[in-house]
N, C-alpha and C positions, 0 to 999 in steps of 0.2 A: 412559516417557521414558528415553532412554539418557544416559550420562554426558556425551557430547558435546553433546547437546541442552541439558542442564542448564547446562553451562559456557557455551554460546553465549547462552542466554537471560539468564544472570546479567550479561552485559556489554552488554545492549541499551541504546542511547540512543534517544530518541523524537524524531522530526521534528516541529518546531513551526514551520511555514512562515509567512512573511509573503507578501503579494501579490507575485507574480512569481518566487517561489522554485521551483526544480526539484530533484528528487532522482532519482538513477538507481542501479540495482543489480541484483543477481541474487537471485531469490526463494529464500529459505532455508527458509521455512515456508509451506506452502500449505494447512495444515489449515483456515485461515479461509475458503478458497475453496469448501469443500464444505458449509459450514453454511448454515442458513436465513438469508434476508435480514432476518429480523425479530428476530434476536438483538440485544441492546443494544449490544455493544461488540466490534469486531473489529480485529485488528492484523495487518498483513503484515510479515514480517521480510525485509529486504533486506541483502545484503552489498555495500557500496560499493567503489569502486576502491581505497581504502586498506585494505580488509579488515575495516572496522568493520561491526558489525551494527546496523542502524537499524530501529526500529519505525515503521510508517506506519499511522496510524489510518484505517480504511476507512469511508466513508459508503456509502449505497445505490448512488450513481452509480459509485463506484470498484469496488465488488463486482460490479455488473452489467457494467462494462467488462472486468474481469478474466475473468469467465465467458464473455462474448461473444467475447473474443479467445483463449479456451481457454488461459489462463495456467496454467502448471504449474511445479513445482519446477525450478529451473535456468534458467528463462527470464529474460531481461533486461527490466526494466521502467523506464520513465521517467514520473514523475508531476510535473505542474506545477500549482501552486496559483495561481489567478488573482485570488483575493480573494472577499469577500462580495458577493453580488448580491441584488436584491430582485425577487420575482415581482410580477405585477400585483395579486395578492391582498394584498400587503404583507408576506408572509412572506419572511424572508431565508434564504439558503442559501450554502454554500461552493461556488464554481465550480472544478472541476479538469479537466484533460485527462490521459489515460493512454495510453501506447503500450507494446505488448508486442512484443519481438523474440525469435523462437525461435532457439536455437543452430543453427549450420550442420550 
């Protein structure tokens, strides 16, 4: 880890969304995108418009969406949390949508 990476990760705040919340930013850490889907805990670091670094906890859906859209370091990402939903089986899950925009 370089000094810049260490300084950046020391100032991370974590997104704790409520239903309807959206976050957008530029991917600063894509190391989580290359790991196995079965690791317990993954976080994507985004730099928002104000320059703040925000950690976004990733679930399987978000990891899959990032991989499917070929998200890489420097891409712009928008994540919306729609709230908790329940499957027919009774199991609950967090519903998100994710959009990746590649730089021009």
